[in-house]
N, C-alpha and C positions, 0 to 999 in steps of 0.2 A: 504494500500500500504506500502510495506517495505521501510524504510527510510535509512537503513544502506547501505553503498556503496558496490558495487560488481563489479568484473571484471573477465573475464575468465582467465586472466594471473595470478591471485593471487596465490601465494605460501607462506605459513607461514614459516618464518625464525626461525630456532631453534638455538638461539644465546647462551643460557645458557650453553649448553653442550660443547661449544668450546672456551669459554672465557678464562678459565685457560690455556689451551694449547696455545692460541694466545699470552697471556702475556709473557709466558716463551719463546716462539719462538721469540718474538720481542726483548727481552733482549739478547738472543743468537745472533740474527741478527746484532744488534748494535756492539757487541763485535767483530764478524767476519769482519764486514765492516771496523772497525778501524784497525785490523791487515792487511786486504787486502790493505788499502790505504798506510800504512807504507811500506810494502814489495814491492808494485807496484812502489812507489817513488824511493826506493833504486835501484830496477831493472832498471828503466828508466835512472836514473842518471849514473849507470854503463855503460849502452849502449851509452849514450851521451859522456862519457869519452873515449870510445873505438875509436871514429871516429874523425879524425882531420878535420879542416875546409877546405873549398874549397881554393885552391891556386888561382883560377880564379873565384871569386864570380859572380854569375848571379842573376838577379832579377826574381822572380817567379810570383808575382801578378801585376807587372807593366810592361808596354811596352815602350821600347825606341822609337819606331816609333810613338806611340800615344802621348808620351810626346812632341815630335817635332811638331806634329799636334796641340797640345794644345798651344804650344808657338806661332805658326803661328796665331792661332785664337786670342790669347791674344794681339798680336801686332796689329791685324786688328781692334779689338774693343777698343783698348786703355786701357787695364787693367793696373793698377799700384798697388803698395803695399798697398796704402790706400784703393783701391777697394776691395782687398782680406781681409784686416783687418776688414772691416765691417762685413763680414761673420764670420771670426774666433772669433770675440768678442762675437758672439751668441752661439758658440759651447760649449758643456758641456761634455768634454772628459778628461781622465787623461793626464797630461802633455801636455796641448794644445800648449804650446810654442814650443815644439819639432816638432809636426806635422805642425804647422804654418810655422816654418822656412824651413822645408823640402818641403812643398807644394809650398812655394814661390820660392824656388830654382828650383823646377820642372817646374812651370808655367812661371816664368819670366826669368829664366836662369841667367848666370853670375857666374864667378869663385868665386867672393867674397861672393855671396849668398850661393853657394855650400859649401865653406869653413866655413862660419858661421853656416850653418845647421849641418855640421858634428861636429863642436865644441860643439854646444848646445846639440846634441844627446849624445856625448861622456861624457859631464859633468853630465848629468842626469843619464846615465847608471852607471857611476862609483860612484857617490856621493849620489844618492837618496836611501832611504830605504823604502820598501813597506810592508804593512801588508799582511798577508796571504790572506785576503778577497779581497783586491784591486789589488793583484798581477796579475791575468789574464788580467784584463782590462788595467792596466798599461803596461803589456808586449805587448799587441797588439798595443798600441799606439807607443811604441818604436820600435817594430819589423817592423811595417808597415812603419815607417819613414826610418829605415835602408834599407828595401827592396826597397823603392822608390829611395833612394840615389844611390843604385847600378845601377838602370836603367837610370840614367841621361846621356845625351849625353856627358857630360864632363868626364864620366867614372872615378869618384873619387877613385875607388878602385885601380886604377893603379897609383895614385898620392900619394906618401908616405907622402908628406907635409900635404895633406888634410886628408888622411886616417889614417896615424899614427897608433896608437894602438887601434883605434876604433873597428876594427874587433876582436881583442883579448878580448876587454872589453865586446863586445856583446856576444861572446862565453862564457865568465865567467858569465854574467848575465843569459844566457840560462841554464847553469848548476845549478844556484840557482833556476831557474824555475823548472827544473827536480827534484830537491831535496826537493822542498816544499811539506809539508804534512799537509793539512788543517784538522781541527778537525770536524768530523762528517759532511762532506759536503753534500749538497743536490744534487740530480741528475743534476740540472742545473749548479751548481758550479763545479761538476766533469767534465761535458762536456766543460765548459768554460776553465778550467785549462788544460784539455787534448788537446783542440784545440790550446791553446797558446803554449803548448809543441810541438805539431805537426808543427806549423808555425816556431817555433824556430829551430827545428831540420832541417827543409828544408833550411832556409836561412843561417844556420851555417854549413851545410854539415854533420850533425849527422845522417847519413843514417840508421845506425843500430837502433837508437832510433825511427826514423820515421817508420821503418819496424815493430818494436814491437808495436807501437801505432796503426798502421793500422791493423795488423794481430792478435795482442793479444798473450798471452802465458798462462801458467798455473796460473799465478798470476793476470793477467790483461785481461779483456775482450777486444775484438777488438773494434776499434772506432765505427764501424757500430753497434755492439751490444750495446755499451754504448748509442748511439743516439736512437736506438729503445727502450731501456729501459727508457730513460729520456724524451721522447716526448709522447704526446697524439698521437693517430693514425692520427689525422688531421695535426699535426706538431707543436703544442704549447708545450713549455717547461713546465714540471710539477712544480707546487707549486710556481710559481713566478708571480708577477704582469705583466701585458701586456707590460708596458714600459720597464721592465727589460728583458722580452723575446726579445724585439726589439734590445736592446743594445747587449745582448749576441749573438744573431743570426747575427747581423751585423758583429761582430768579427768572428763568425763561417764561414760566407760566404767569409770573407777576407782570412781565411786559405784555404777555398775551392778553391778560385781563384788561390792561389799559388800551390795547389795540382793538379789543372788542367794542369799546366805546368810541375810540378815535376814528376807526375805519372798519366797520363791520365786514365789508366785502373782503378786505385783505385778511382779516381774522378768519373768515370762513374758508378762504383758500389755503391757509396754513394749518387749519384745525386738524386734518388727518395726521400730519407730522407731529404737531404739538401734543395731541392726545396720546400718541404712541409712547411718548416719554414717560407717562404714568401708567399706561395700559401694560407695558412690558413688566412692570413691577407686580401688577395684579396677576399677570399670566404665570408668574413664578410662585403664586400662592399654592400651598398644599391643602390637604383635606382638613387640617385643623385650623386653617386661616393664617398660619405662620409662613415664613419664607425659608427656603433651604440654604440660604447664605446669611452671613453675619450682618444683617441689616437692622435687627431689632434686639440684639443681645445686650446693648447698652442704652441707658436712658437718653443720652445725647443723640444717638442714632434714631431712636424712636421719635424723639421730638422733631428732628429734621425730616424724617420720612412723613410724619403727620402733616408737616407744613406743606410738603409737595402734594400730598393726596388731597388736603383741604382745598388747595387752589385748583386742582384738577376737577374736584367735585363741584366747585362753584362754576366752573366753565362748562363741564360736560355732563354732570349729574348722572352717574352710573351706579347701580346697586353694588358693584364690586368695590367702588371707592368707599361707599358708606359702610359696607361690611368691614373693610380693612381698618377704617377709622375707628369704628366702634370696638374692634378687636384691640387696637392700640390703646384706646382710652380705658380699657379694662385694667390696664397696668398703671397708666398715668392719666391724671385728670385732664380734661380738655382745657387748654389755656385760653384765657380771656381774649387775647389778641386774635385768636383764630376766628372769632366772630366778626372781625372787621374785614377779613379777606376770604372767609369761607362762608358756608351756609349758616343762617342764624340758628337753625336746629338740625340735628342729624336724626333722621328717621331710622328706626331699626331695619336692618337688612339681613336676610339669611345669606349664607354662602351661595353665590350663583352656581348653577349647574356647570361644573368645570368640563371643558373639552380638552381631551388629550391633544397636545400640540408639540411640534418640533420648533425649536428656536435656534436654528443652526448658526446664525451670525452672532447672536448673543452668547452662544456656547452652552446650550442646555436642551433637554427634552423633558417634557412633563407628561406623565401617564396618570390618568384618573379612572377610577371605576369602583364598583361595589354597590352596596345597598344602603338605605338609611341606617340600618343596624350596624353596618361595617363598611364605611367609605374609606377608600385607600388612595394614596398618591405615591408615585415613584418619580424621583428626580434623578436624571442622568446628567452628569457634568461633562460637557464636551469642550470646555474652555472657560466657563464662567469663573472658575476658581482662580484663573490667572489675574483676576481683578481683586483678589483678596491676598492674604498673607501666604497661603500654602497652595501650590498648584497640585491638583488631584484629578488629572484627566481620567475620564471614565469612572469616577467615583459615583456611587449610588446612595440614595437615601429614601427610606420608606416611612410613610407617615399615615396614621389612621386619623379619623375625625376627632378622636379623643386625645391625640397627642403623638409625639414622635416615637417611632420604633427604632430607627437608626439615629445615632448621635455621634458627636465627636467628643469622646471622653476627655475630661479636664486634664488627665495625666498624659494624654496621647500627644506628645510633641514629636511624633514620628515624621519622616519626610513627606508623607501623604496619608490620606485616610480613606477607608471604604473603597479601596481599589487594589490593584496588584502592584507591589513594589518589587523591582528587579535588582538583585545584588545589593539590597539595603541602601540604594542610592536615591537621592531626590530626583523627581522628574525635572525636565528642562524648564527653566523659567520662561516667562513671557518674553518674546523677542519682537521688537518693533521693526526689524529688518523686513522691508517690503518684498524680499525674495523668498520668504518662508511663510507657509500657511499659519494662521493664528489659532485655528481650532482643530479639534478632531473632526473626522469626516463622518457626518451623519448619513450613512449609506441607505438606510431604509426606515420608514416610519409609517405604520399602518394601523389606524384605529378600527378595529372590527366591531361587530355588533356585540351585545350583551356585555359591554364594558371590558372587552379584551383588547389589549393594545400590544403591538410588537415594535421593537426598535433595535437597530443594529448600528454600531459605530466602531470606527477604527482610529487608532492613534499611533501608528507605526510608520508613518511616512508614505503608506500606500494611498493611492487614489487622491493625491494632493491633500493628505491629512497632516496635521502637526505631529511630530515625533515626540512621544512622551519620553523616550530614551534614545537620544542620538548616540552614535557609535562610541564616542569617547566616554560615555557614562557607565558602560557595562563591559564585562569580560569578553563577551562575544556579541555581535550585533543583534538587536531585537528586531526580528523580521515580521513577527505577528504580535499584535496587541489589539484584540477585538473583544467587545462585550456585547452580548445580546441580553436584553431584558424583555420579559413577556409577562404582562399583568393579566392574570386570569383569576380574579377573586374567588376564594381567599388565598390564592397562591401567587407568588412572584417567582418565575423561573429565571435563574441567573446563570448565564454561561459565559465564562471568561477564558478566551484562548490566548496563550502567550507562548512565544518561541524565541529563544535567545537568552543570553546571560547564564549565570551559574546557579542562582538561587531565586526562587519565586516565593513571595509572601502575599497571600490573599488576606487583606486586612478587613475587619468588620468591627464596628463599635456599636454597642446596643444599649438601649434604655432598660436597665434592670440587672439583677443578679443572674448569673448563669447556672444552669444545671444540665447534666448530660446523662445519657444511658450508659456511658463508659467512664463514669466518674472515678471508679476504683483504680483506674490505670494511671491517674495523674500523680506526679510528684513535683516537689519544688524545682523551679528553673534557675540554674546558675548562669547568669549572663556573661558571655565572653567579652573581651575588650572591644571587638568590632560590632557588638550588638547595638540596638537602638538605646539611646540614653535612658528612656523612660523604663526600659526593662531592668536597668541596673538599680533603679530606685526601689527600695523595699516596700514603698507604699503601693507599688503595682501588684504585690502579692501574686507574682506570676508562677504558674505551674505549667507542666508540659507532659505530653504523652505521645508515643509513637503508635499510630493507628492505621488500620487498613480495612476496606469494606464499605458498607453503608451504615452510617451512624447519624445521630442528631444531637444538637445542643439547643437548649431552650433559654429564653431570656424573659424574666418576669419583672415588669416595672414596679416601682414602689407604689405608685398611684394605681389602685385597683380598677379605676375607671378606664385605664388604657389597656388595650389588647396586648396579649402576650405574643411572642414570636418564637417559632421553632425552626431552626435551620437543619435541613436534611442534606448531608454531604455525601456525595457518591464518589468513592475514593478507591478504585480498583488496584492501584499500585502502591498506596501507602503515603502517609504524610506525617510530619511532626506538628501537633497542635500545641500552641502556646496561648494561654488564656489567663485572665485575672480580673479582679474587680476594683473599681474605684468606689467612692462613697455610695453612688447610686447606679453607676454605669459599669459595663463590662467591655472588654476587648477580646478579640479572637484573631489569631494569626494561624493560617494553614500554610506551613512551609514545605516546599518541595525542592529536591535537587534537580537542577536542569543542566548539569555539566556536560551531558552527552548531546545537548542541543536537540533533544526530542521535543516534539510539540506537546504542550501541556494544556489540558482543559480542566478548569475548575467548574464543576457542575453542582450547583446548590439550589435547593428548593426552599424558599422562604414561605412557611405556613403561618398565616396570621390567625390567631385563636381568640375569639371573643367570648365564647361560652366558658363558664367556670370549669366544666368538665368537658374536655375535648373529645371528639370522636376518636376511635381507634384508627389512626392513620398509619399506613405503611408505604415506604418509598423504596423502589429498587430499580436497578438497571436491567434492560433487556439485552440479551446477546444479539449482535447484528452480524449478518453475512452480506458482503465480505467484512471481516473483522477489522476494526481500527487498531491503532497502536495501543500500548498498555495504558495510556492516559486518555483514551477516547478522543484524541485530538481531531481526527478526521470526521467522526460521527458519533452520535449517542442517541439512545432511546431510553427514556425515563418514564416509569409508570408510578402514579400516586393513587393509592387505594384508600378509600374511607368508607367502611361498611360496604354497601352495594354500589357506591359511586366509584368511578375511576377516570383518571386523565392520563393520556399518553402524550408525551412531548418528544419531538424528534428534531435534531439539528445536524447539518452536514456542511462542511466547507465547500464541497463541490456539488453543484446542482445537476451534474450529468452522470452521476453514479447512482445506481439503484441498490437500496439496502432492503433486506427482508428479515423478518423475525416472526415468532408466534407468541400469542398471548391468549389465555383462556380458550384455547382451541380455535382461535381465529387467526387467519393469515394477515400479516401486516406488510405492505409494500410501500416504499417511500423513495421518491426521486425529487429532491428539492433542497432548499436552504433551511426551511423550517416547516414543521407540521404540528398540529394539535388535534387530538381526538378526545371527545368527552362523552361518557355515558353516565346517566343519572338513574339511580334505582334499577340498574340493569338494563335500561333502555337507551338507545342511541339519542344523544342530545345535539351534538354539533361536531363539525370538523373544519379545519382551516389549513390551507397550504399557501406558502409564500415562496416565490422565486424558484419554482420547479414545475414539473409536468405531471406528477402522479402522487396520490395519497389514497391508499385503500386499507380498510380494515374490515374483515369479515364481509358483510353484505353491503357495505357503504363505501363510497369513494368518489373521487373526482380525478379526471385526466384533463390537463390543459394542453392546448395546441402549441403554446409558446411560453417560454420562460420570461421573456422581456418584450415589451411593446415600445418600439423606438420610433418616435415621431420627429418632425422637422418644423421649426418655428417659421411661420409664414408672415406674421405681423406682430409688432410690439407697440403697445399704447402705454407709455410710461405714466402719463397723467392719470389714466383710468386704472392703472395697475393691472393690466390685462395683456395676455399673449394669445395668439391664435396659432394652433398647432395642428398639423396634418398627421394623424396616426394611421397606421395600416388598418386597424380596427378601432372604433371609438372607445374612449374610456367612459365610465358611467357619468351621466349628466345630472344636472340639478345639484343638490347638496350631498349627494352620495359620497363624494370625494373630499368633503370638508375636513380639513386637518391632515390630509395625506400629503406626503412629500413627493414631488416630481424632481428628477435630477436633470438640470441643464448642463450639457457638456460643451464647454467653450471651444471655439475653433482656433483660438489663439493660445499660445503656450504661456500660461500664467501660473503663479504659485498655487492658486486654488482653481483647478480646472473644473471641478464639479461644484455646482451650486444647487442645494436643495431649495425648491420653491414650494411654499406651503399653499395648498389650494383652498379657496373659500367656496367657489361655485363654478360649475361648468355650464355655460350658457346653452350650448347646442348639442343635439343628439348625434349629428352626423359630422364626419370630418370634412373640412377643417373645423376644429372646435375652438370657440372662444372661451378661455379659462380666466376667471377673475381670481386674483391672488389675494391672500389675506393681508400681506404686508406691502408697503410702498417700496419696492426694490429700486435700487439705483442701477439701472441697466447700462447706462452710458459710461460712467466713470466711478466705479466702486473702488473701495479699498482693495488693492490686489491681494492682500492676505486673506480676504474674506470671499472674494468672488472675482472672476474674470468678467469683462464686459459681455453682455448677452445680446446677440444680434440675430437678425434674420438668417435662416439656413442653419443655425446651430441646432444640435440634436437635443431632444427631450427624451429621457429614459424613464420608463415606469416598470417596476418589478411587478409582474402579474401575480395575482392572488385569487383564491376562491374560498368561499365560506358557505357551508351547507348547514342549515339549522332546522331541527325538527320542532315544529310549532305545536304539535299535538293533534289528535284526531286525524291521523293520516296526512297531515298537511306539512309541507316543507317550504323553506325559502332558500333560494340560491342567490348569492351575490358573487359576481365574477367580472374580471376584466379581460378575459380571453375566451375564445371558443372552447367549450367545456363539454366533456362527456361525463355524465352523472350516473352513479349506480346507487340504488336504494333497495332495501329488502322488499321482496315481493313473494307471491305464491301463485298457485294455479288460478285462483279466482281474483288475483290482484297482479295483473301483468301489464297494466297500462296506467297512465297518469293523465289527469285533466288539469290543464294550466288555467289559473284564475288571474293572477296579477302578472300579465305579460303582454308584449306587443308582438303578436305573431298570428299567422294565418291558421295554422293547424294546431288546435288546442288539445287534441287527444293524440298522444304518441307514446312510444316506449315499446320495448321488446322484453320478453321474459326468458331468462337463461338461468337454469339451475337455482331457482328461488330468488333471483334478483331481477329488478327492472332496470333496463339500460335505456338511456335517452341522451340526446345531444341538444345543446343550447348555444346559440350564437349571441354575442353582445348586442347585435342590432335587434334581437328579439326581446331584450329586456326593457324594463322601465327604470331608468336611473340605475342601471346595472343590476337590478333585482328581478327575479321571477318567483312566483309562488305556484305550487302545484300540489295536487291531492291524489293519493293512490285511489284508484277507482274500485268500488266494491264489486 
């Protein structure tokens, strides 16, 4: 059996012939960018000089009416300056004393407070000096304060004693802002500075400068183009930590609030991009309403995140925003100043029904499923962790609606977490070099029916993916680093393939104390000098055991409301387990020797247990023919039994090799990348096939005509976020493909040749098909580390799949993306089927062979990729 990895998407990148050209082009680009920034700043400063300030200043981001309502509320609840000071003491913003004074004047009122606020603002505007880097953030703090003062019922702008020369000083400060010219700013810094200039232009009446910022000119791109170039398609700012994204986008939405009043049409045009900056945070929410990254683990971070979502909610009013805010305010009280820029009251909102989504440019995939009794989320990191302290490519985290099941234990200062570590080495850090991909390659993402979702990702340099382990990091090159996650509540199948290096460590950190069915084999672990530092700490209470076969380890959270988790580990060749407890958490390391460079597969089934007394579950491997290597690297078949229910999971590297096995007297045949067969109470429930041509078990099965559907882009509409593709046979239309990822293959040689495109809606049933995409992709000039430009005649690849579900009462539903032969159980008096939900001429069809009914379905005969049929009596 061949042990080297293979995938039909593989294309060899010819880097050598373009490296010289790329280095020269990068030097030229940096020079042109510097000239562009200088001339842009001069042009904007001239535009600002041309326009005089408003003689009657008006507020754009704050409402006089809302301020009066806030004051009424403050009087009713008895707010005082001391009440507000408690919150302001926790804020981490530039010039906090300025906003503190203005917010107090707005909330509590009074001429003396207004006079003091104006004086404090005037002093800072005239006497403070700001570095170029801190200027945008400071500008927003000052401009927001100025804008708020204008909206006060006292109307200080008409009181010369209060207003004095404040207006002229703010205009002077704004000109400094327009003239500033940072040295080699990042895209995020450019957006922040331009947004500050936009806000300054609006509040000081520099209408010509505002027009130039919004529309652009020969020297300056429009603000919309700048946003599109500086954001991932999902809405994250490029190259900044997540907490910095939140800070900058809070300011960005503050300017957007002013623009909504100043020029509603421009605001409407920019809204899709602006909204994405907050939506992407909500799309990372897990089943318990929390986030899988460290955005809310500290009070300061929660306060800043709430400030962003408050502004987003006031602009776009979405249940997801209200849910997240209410969740944040369970820990920290809602601050008084939020009533000035947010909604006056927050209605309760339940967690919106979450859709499984790939977020390839942001560096994540979110899988959701389950029932109200047990709702689950799975987070797969494909690069998002590069924005935090520890890079953990292909790490995973599981959460139930009651709380997290996977954690990062406080003692775990390992090189990465919840992933596979090779040779105890840290993964490669984030590299801003534009000749290398930024993220792992999200190869396949398919949300099936019944809350089942499949995702596959690579981080080994294949298929234009980021390398978790470049050659110099390990003893031998890591040629395979792939993780497959499949959510099938109450299970999460976890398949991690690694090849290269000398030692592989599968890391998992769990919420709760550990227990195992092989506990008597463990003994204290003596850490060697080259071990992880945390294992040398006695507080880890590390123990180890050498094990082989199929075994399980359970984790029981201290909070009884949170579900327990049991890990079933399929280990035919043996491993060393190292585990231990922190105060409330546990860690697990499954260590394997890889010195002979054999491919290694970690096959783990995560069973989530909600009931106090779990059913009698058994997990085992099924022998396959032809046999894979001793680590099941090439292929594996796993069966999970729970009383009269069972699930069979299959995975193979190559989709052109047919594997067979037997189970409970039934013959199983599999040719594909992934398969799942489910029986409930001894009766067929469903089967699913991904990236292959055949999956059969006993009297049920599907045969696909093609593994891949390869189309060609005929038209691109960037503004509408739509592409038109000519496929050999149509993909399902309507919302059937919502959340699925299509792969665009660039015709140019770029670091990221493949670009997953997330589908929202397929407009037409016949090719060529208009496909509306979920995110506003930058087709023309994307960041080369994230995507190549996508043009007409580029290929679109779709990995075919089929799903057959038994609906009960002899009725079935087939969902397919390719011509499909279907096999269902039949009998002498049940040898035909009647189609009900289908677009076809002949509704009765099928042939009976040896107790099964055989029939064929073409995608053109389906309705949105689905057909329903009934076994005839």
